[in-house]
C-alpha positions as CSV (number, residue, x, y, z in Angstrom):
1,M,33.5,-28.4,-26.5
2,I,32.6,-28.8,-22.8
3,K,29.2,-27.3,-21.9
4,I,27.1,-27.2,-18.8
5,K,23.4,-26.1,-18.6
6,I,22.2,-23.9,-15.8
7,R,18.4,-23.6,-15.4
8,F,16.8,-21.4,-12.8
9,L,13.8,-23.1,-11.4
10,G,12.9,-20.5,-8.7
11,G,14.2,-17.8,-6.5
12,C,14.6,-15.2,-9.3
13,D,11.7,-12.9,-8.5
14,G,11.8,-12.5,-4.8
15,I,12.6,-14.5,-1.7
16,G,11.3,-18.0,-1.9
17,K,11.4,-21.4,-3.7
18,S,15.1,-21.3,-4.5
19,A,16.2,-23.9,-7.0
20,V,19.0,-24.0,-9.5
21,L,19.5,-27.0,-11.9
22,L,23.1,-27.8,-13.0
23,D,22.7,-30.5,-15.7
24,N,21.2,-33.3,-13.6
25,T,21.9,-31.9,-10.1
26,V,19.6,-29.4,-8.4
27,L,21.0,-27.0,-5.9
28,D,18.2,-26.3,-3.3
29,Y,14.5,-27.0,-3.8
30,G,12.5,-24.6,-1.6
31,L,8.9,-23.6,-1.0
32,Q,7.2,-20.2,-1.0
33,T,4.1,-20.7,1.1
34,S,2.8,-17.2,0.8
35,K,2.2,-17.7,-3.0
36,E,-0.6,-19.6,-4.7
37,D,1.9,-21.8,-6.4
38,P,4.5,-22.7,-3.7
39,F,6.8,-24.9,-5.8
40,P,9.8,-24.1,-8.0
41,L,9.6,-25.5,-11.5
42,K,9.8,-29.2,-11.8
43,A,13.3,-30.6,-11.4
44,D,14.2,-33.5,-13.7
45,C,17.4,-34.6,-11.9
46,D,19.2,-37.5,-10.3
47,H,20.9,-35.6,-7.4
48,A,20.3,-32.8,-5.0
49,I,22.5,-30.7,-2.9
50,I,20.8,-28.6,-0.2
51,S,22.5,-25.5,1.2
52,H,20.6,-25.1,4.5
53,G,17.5,-25.7,6.6
54,H,15.2,-22.8,5.8
55,L,11.9,-23.4,4.1
56,D,12.7,-21.4,1.0
57,H,15.7,-23.6,0.3
58,C,14.7,-27.1,1.5
59,G,10.9,-27.1,1.9
60,A,10.1,-28.8,-1.4
61,V,12.7,-31.5,-1.3
62,P,10.2,-34.3,-0.4
63,A,8.7,-33.7,-3.8
64,L,11.9,-34.7,-5.6
65,K,10.8,-38.3,-5.9
66,G,13.2,-39.2,-8.7
67,V,16.5,-38.3,-7.1
68,S,18.9,-41.0,-5.9
69,D,20.8,-39.0,-3.3
70,I,20.5,-35.7,-1.4
71,Y,23.6,-34.1,0.1
72,M,23.5,-31.7,3.0
73,T,25.0,-31.1,6.5
74,A,23.5,-33.1,9.4
75,P,21.7,-30.1,11.0
76,T,20.2,-29.2,7.6
77,G,18.7,-32.7,7.4
78,D,17.1,-32.4,10.8
79,F,15.8,-28.9,10.1
80,M,14.3,-30.1,6.8
81,R,12.4,-32.9,8.6
82,L,11.1,-30.4,11.2
83,L,9.9,-27.9,8.5
84,A,8.4,-30.6,6.2
85,E,6.5,-32.2,9.1
86,D,5.0,-28.8,10.0
87,T,4.1,-28.2,6.3
88,I,2.3,-31.5,6.1
89,R,0.5,-30.8,9.4
90,L,-0.7,-27.3,8.3
91,N,-1.9,-28.6,5.0
92,E,-3.9,-31.3,6.7
93,K,-5.3,-28.8,9.3
94,W,-6.4,-26.2,6.7
95,K,-7.3,-28.7,4.0
96,N,-5.0,-26.9,1.5
97,R,-3.7,-28.6,-1.6
98,M,-1.5,-31.5,-0.5
99,I,2.1,-30.5,-1.1
100,Y,3.5,-33.9,-0.3
101,S,2.9,-36.7,2.1
102,M,4.6,-38.1,5.1
103,E,5.6,-41.1,3.0
104,D,7.3,-38.7,0.6
105,L,9.2,-37.2,3.5
106,T,10.3,-40.6,4.8
107,M,11.6,-41.5,1.4
108,A,13.5,-38.3,1.1
109,M,15.1,-38.6,4.5
110,A,16.4,-42.1,3.5
111,K,18.2,-40.6,0.6
112,I,20.1,-38.0,2.6
113,R,23.9,-38.2,2.6
114,N,25.3,-36.1,5.5
115,V,28.5,-34.1,4.5
116,S,30.7,-32.0,6.7
117,Y,32.3,-28.7,5.6
118,E,35.3,-29.0,3.3
119,E,34.6,-32.7,2.8
120,P,34.6,-33.3,-0.9
121,F,32.1,-35.7,-2.5
122,F,31.7,-36.7,-6.2
123,I,28.6,-36.6,-8.4
124,G,29.9,-38.3,-11.6
125,D,33.0,-36.4,-12.6
126,Q,32.1,-33.3,-10.6
127,R,33.8,-32.7,-7.3
128,C,31.4,-31.0,-4.8
129,T,32.2,-29.3,-1.6
130,L,30.1,-27.6,1.1
131,I,31.6,-24.5,2.5
132,N,30.5,-22.7,5.7
133,A,28.2,-19.9,4.5
134,G,27.9,-18.2,7.9
135,H,24.1,-17.8,7.5
136,I,22.6,-20.2,10.0
137,V,23.8,-23.3,11.9
138,G,24.8,-25.9,9.2
139,S,24.4,-23.6,6.3
140,S,26.6,-24.0,3.2
141,S,27.7,-22.4,0.0
142,I,28.2,-25.0,-2.7
143,L,31.2,-25.4,-4.9
144,V,30.8,-27.7,-7.9
145,E,34.1,-28.3,-9.7
146,G,34.6,-29.9,-13.1
147,D,35.5,-28.6,-16.5
148,I,33.6,-25.5,-15.4
149,D,33.7,-24.5,-11.7
150,I,30.5,-23.1,-10.3
151,F,30.1,-21.4,-6.9
152,Y,26.6,-21.1,-5.5
153,S,26.6,-18.8,-2.5
154,S,23.0,-19.5,-1.4
155,D,22.3,-17.3,1.7
156,V,25.7,-16.1,2.9
157,N,26.9,-13.9,5.7
158,T,30.6,-12.9,6.3
159,I,29.8,-11.3,9.7
160,D,30.0,-13.4,12.9
161,T,26.7,-13.7,14.7
162,K,25.9,-15.3,18.1
163,M,25.0,-18.6,16.3
164,A,27.5,-18.9,13.4
165,E,30.9,-17.8,12.4
166,G,30.8,-15.7,9.2
167,A,32.0,-17.1,5.9
168,K,35.8,-16.4,5.8
169,D,37.0,-17.1,2.3
170,F,35.6,-17.7,-1.2
171,P,37.1,-20.3,-3.6
172,H,38.2,-20.1,-7.2
173,A,35.3,-20.5,-9.6
174,D,34.5,-19.7,-13.2
175,V,30.8,-18.8,-12.5
176,G,29.3,-17.2,-9.4
177,I,25.6,-17.7,-8.6
178,V,25.1,-15.2,-5.8
179,E,22.3,-13.8,-3.6
180,S,21.0,-10.2,-3.8
181,T,18.8,-10.1,-0.8
182,Y,20.2,-6.9,0.8
183,F,22.0,-5.4,-2.2
184,G,21.8,-1.6,-1.7
185,T,21.2,-1.9,2.1
186,N,23.9,-2.0,4.8
187,H,23.2,-3.5,8.2
188,S,23.6,-1.4,11.4
189,P,26.5,-2.4,13.7
190,R,25.4,-5.5,15.5
191,E,26.3,-4.5,19.1
192,E,24.6,-1.1,18.8
193,L,21.4,-2.8,17.5
194,E,21.4,-5.4,20.3
195,E,21.6,-2.6,22.9
196,K,18.7,-0.7,21.4
197,F,16.7,-4.0,21.2
198,A,17.3,-4.9,24.9
199,D,16.5,-1.3,26.0
200,S,13.2,-1.4,24.2
201,V,12.2,-4.7,25.7
202,K,13.1,-3.5,29.3
203,E,11.2,-0.2,28.7
204,T,8.0,-2.1,27.7
205,I,8.2,-4.4,30.7
206,E,8.7,-1.4,33.1
207,K,5.5,0.1,31.6
208,R,3.7,-3.2,32.5
209,G,3.3,-4.1,28.9
210,N,4.0,-7.4,27.0
211,V,6.6,-7.8,24.3
212,I,5.8,-10.2,21.4
213,I,8.9,-11.2,19.4
214,P,7.9,-13.3,16.4
215,C,11.1,-15.1,15.1
216,F,12.2,-17.6,12.5
217,A,12.3,-20.8,14.4
218,I,15.7,-21.8,13.1
219,N,18.7,-19.6,14.1
220,R,16.9,-16.3,14.8
221,T,15.0,-17.7,17.8
222,Q,18.3,-18.9,19.3
223,E,20.0,-15.6,18.7
224,I,17.3,-13.7,20.4
225,L,17.3,-16.1,23.4
226,I,21.1,-15.5,23.8
227,M,20.6,-11.7,23.5
228,L,17.9,-11.7,26.1
229,E,19.8,-13.9,28.5
230,E,22.9,-11.7,28.3
231,K,20.8,-8.8,29.3
232,G,19.2,-10.6,32.3
233,I,15.8,-11.0,30.6
234,S,13.9,-14.3,31.1
235,P,11.5,-14.9,28.2
236,F,8.8,-17.3,27.4
237,L,9.4,-19.6,24.4
238,D,6.7,-21.1,22.3
239,G,6.5,-22.8,18.9
240,M,8.8,-24.6,16.6
241,G,11.8,-22.7,18.0
242,V,11.8,-25.2,20.9
243,E,12.5,-28.2,18.7
244,A,14.9,-26.2,16.5
245,T,16.9,-25.3,19.6
246,K,17.1,-29.0,20.6
247,I,18.3,-29.9,17.1
248,I,21.1,-27.3,17.3
249,L,22.2,-28.5,20.7
250,G,22.3,-32.0,19.2
251,H,24.9,-30.8,16.7
252,P,27.2,-28.6,18.9
253,E,30.1,-28.8,16.4
254,F,28.2,-26.6,14.0
255,A,27.2,-23.9,16.5
256,K,29.5,-21.0,17.3
257,D,28.9,-21.2,21.1
258,P,26.6,-24.1,22.1
259,S,27.2,-23.5,25.8
260,A,25.8,-20.0,25.5
261,L,22.7,-21.4,23.7
262,K,22.2,-24.1,26.4
263,K,22.3,-21.4,29.1
264,A,19.8,-19.2,27.3
265,F,17.5,-22.1,26.6
266,D,17.5,-23.2,30.2
267,N,16.7,-19.5,31.1
268,A,13.5,-19.5,29.1
269,T,10.1,-20.8,30.2
270,L,8.7,-23.2,27.7
271,V,5.1,-22.7,26.7
272,N,2.5,-24.9,25.0
273,R,-1.2,-24.7,24.1
274,K,-2.2,-25.7,27.7
275,N,-0.4,-23.0,29.5
276,R,-0.4,-20.0,27.1
277,R,-2.9,-18.1,29.3
278,E,-0.3,-18.0,32.1
279,V,2.0,-15.9,30.0
280,F,-0.1,-12.8,30.5
281,S,-0.5,-13.1,34.2
282,E,2.3,-10.5,34.5
283,P,4.4,-8.3,32.1
284,S,6.3,-10.7,29.9
285,V,8.5,-11.3,26.9
286,I,7.3,-14.0,24.4
287,V,9.6,-15.4,21.7
288,T,7.5,-17.4,19.3
289,T,6.9,-18.4,15.7
290,A,6.3,-17.5,13.0
291,G,8.8,-14.9,12.0
292,M,6.6,-13.3,9.3
293,M,3.4,-13.9,11.3
294,N,1.6,-15.9,8.6
295,G,0.6,-18.4,11.2
296,G,1.9,-20.1,14.3
297,P,1.4,-19.3,18.0
298,V,2.2,-15.6,17.4
299,I,-1.4,-15.2,16.1
300,N,-2.8,-16.4,19.4
301,Y,-0.7,-13.9,21.4
302,L,-1.5,-11.0,19.1
303,K,-5.2,-11.6,19.5
304,K,-4.7,-10.9,23.2
305,I,-2.7,-7.7,23.0
306,Y,-3.1,-6.0,19.6
307,K,-5.3,-3.3,21.2
308,D,-3.0,-2.7,24.2
309,P,-0.9,0.5,23.6
310,K,1.4,-0.4,26.4
311,S,2.5,-3.6,24.7
312,K,4.9,-4.0,21.8
313,L,5.5,-6.1,18.7
314,I,9.2,-6.5,17.8
315,L,10.1,-7.9,14.4
316,T,13.6,-9.3,14.0
317,G,13.9,-10.3,10.4
318,Y,13.1,-9.7,6.8
319,Q,9.4,-9.5,5.9
320,V,8.6,-10.9,2.5
321,E,6.0,-9.2,0.3
322,G,2.6,-10.6,0.8
323,T,3.1,-11.6,4.4
324,N,1.5,-10.4,7.6
325,G,4.8,-8.9,8.7
326,R,5.1,-6.8,5.6
327,M,1.5,-5.6,6.0
328,V,2.1,-4.6,9.6
329,M,5.2,-2.6,8.6
330,E,3.7,-0.9,5.6
331,K,0.0,-0.3,6.8
332,G,-0.2,-1.0,10.5
333,L,-2.7,-3.8,9.8
334,I,-2.6,-7.5,10.5
335,R,-4.6,-10.5,9.6
336,L,-5.7,-12.5,12.7
337,N,-7.2,-15.6,11.1
338,K,-10.1,-14.2,9.0
339,D,-10.1,-10.6,10.3
340,I,-7.8,-7.8,9.2
341,V,-7.4,-5.4,12.2
342,K,-5.4,-2.3,13.1
343,I,-2.6,-3.0,15.5
344,E,-2.5,-0.5,18.3
345,N,0.8,-1.7,19.9
346,D,4.1,0.0,19.1
347,V,5.8,-1.9,16.2
348,E,9.5,-2.0,15.9
349,Q,11.8,-3.8,13.5
350,Y,15.5,-4.7,14.2
351,D,17.7,-5.8,11.4
352,F,19.2,-8.9,13.0
353,S,19.9,-10.2,9.5
354,S,21.9,-13.4,8.9
355,H,22.5,-12.3,5.3
356,S,25.4,-10.2,4.0
357,G,24.6,-6.5,3.5
358,D,25.5,-4.4,0.5
359,K,29.1,-3.9,1.5
360,E,29.7,-7.6,2.0
361,L,27.9,-8.7,-1.2
362,K,30.1,-6.4,-3.2
363,E,33.2,-7.6,-1.4
364,M,32.2,-11.2,-2.2
365,A,31.7,-10.5,-5.9
366,K,35.1,-8.7,-6.1
367,D,36.8,-11.6,-4.3
368,L,35.2,-14.2,-6.6
369,S,36.3,-12.1,-9.6
370,D,39.8,-11.8,-8.3
371,K,40.0,-15.6,-8.0
372,G,38.8,-16.2,-11.6
373,A,35.0,-15.7,-11.9
374,T,34.1,-14.1,-15.2
375,L,30.3,-14.7,-15.2
376,F,27.8,-14.0,-12.4
377,F,24.1,-14.7,-11.9
378,T,22.2,-12.7,-9.3
379,I,19.2,-14.3,-7.6
380,H,17.4,-14.5,-4.2
381,G,16.3,-10.9,-4.1
382,E,13.4,-8.7,-5.1
383,R,13.5,-8.2,-8.9
384,E,15.0,-4.7,-8.8
385,K,17.8,-5.8,-6.4
386,N,18.8,-8.8,-8.7
387,E,19.0,-6.4,-11.6
388,A,20.8,-3.7,-9.7
389,F,23.5,-6.1,-8.4
390,S,24.1,-7.5,-11.9
391,A,24.4,-4.0,-13.3
392,W,26.9,-3.1,-10.5
393,I,29.0,-6.2,-11.3
394,R,29.1,-5.3,-15.0
395,E,30.0,-1.7,-14.4
396,E,32.3,-1.9,-11.4
397,I,34.0,-5.2,-11.8
398,G,33.8,-5.6,-15.5
399,C,32.4,-9.2,-15.5
400,D,29.4,-10.5,-17.4
401,A,26.4,-10.7,-15.1
402,N,22.7,-11.6,-15.5
403,A,19.6,-11.4,-13.4
404,P,17.8,-14.5,-14.7
405,N,14.0,-15.0,-14.7
406,T,12.5,-18.2,-13.5
407,G,12.7,-20.8,-16.3
408,D,15.7,-19.2,-18.0
409,T,18.4,-21.7,-19.2
410,Y,22.0,-20.7,-19.9
411,T,24.5,-22.9,-21.6
412,I,28.0,-22.2,-20.4
413,S,31.1,-23.3,-22.3
């Protein structure tokens, strides 16, 4: 009897350190830097397939010293290098535990095999395909076909955004490993949200305040730049988003509208450590990292304005439990280096998510079921969302579904 083992190495109890082991191939290997133990469980494997260039999916790849090859799209490889170099730099700066070395990263980069969408490649007898996931530039869902066909959604979005075209179709598979991030929550209409965002920014500037917009460097920064440019707003840009934008512009075939991004990037004023003080010489809009405010240039800017009631902090993405961003949203407090202080600015959050919402997640599960999937695993969500999505699949679709715990192994036959 044909059997395949699926072991869940991370990403089962929240957002972070995603990793799923299919026999001797690991799908994603990410970090969760807000936790004491940032790594997934150890992956004894020969091959890796990486879905996209976000830290929680690719950040631990340089620790996979035993793999012979690592498959991903070209932008994902460049994003992985950018994030890993930053991780190494931060560990050296703060003298944290050494996660991996620059030598480890160099070795990992040499093992990368760049693959385009819908371009099959083989690992042993298994036929593997990367499918546009619509999440960020270069992001993929992963289809592994053999005696048992497995579809790993990773982070997926079926709605078009300014940076990526949404995932349009799902393949036949026997097993679906799907995300639960926004199960139970629908996103607001995008155009309506963008109008409210732009109006809020303009209102703050008119009151002679400053707007701080902490963003994920990869994809979210670029979306915000385009939104601002379309509304005639010229922002300052600081942090890793500068290099991430250059990477995307270097892979125009993966971006929805590279010319719009180029125009927005040219419209921004680039900032570095030497000229940050100039930003506050007049009312300004600052787009900077990090998106959850656990470090990065945003801390320097907030130190300047957190007591100014005319200024505003605008969050544009998901805030993981245990991060500065979550603490701001829930308590109105923020850690600025060693001090926890009350933030006196207005704080707003706009759900510019690049993940599918509840409606789209349910449609994906139904589509996969209609095309042959009889078993689902729900991951990449807070524990209650994983369990709720599995329950919905069992009750509404009639398929077997599980919300695995980290370390769980399932043998599929």
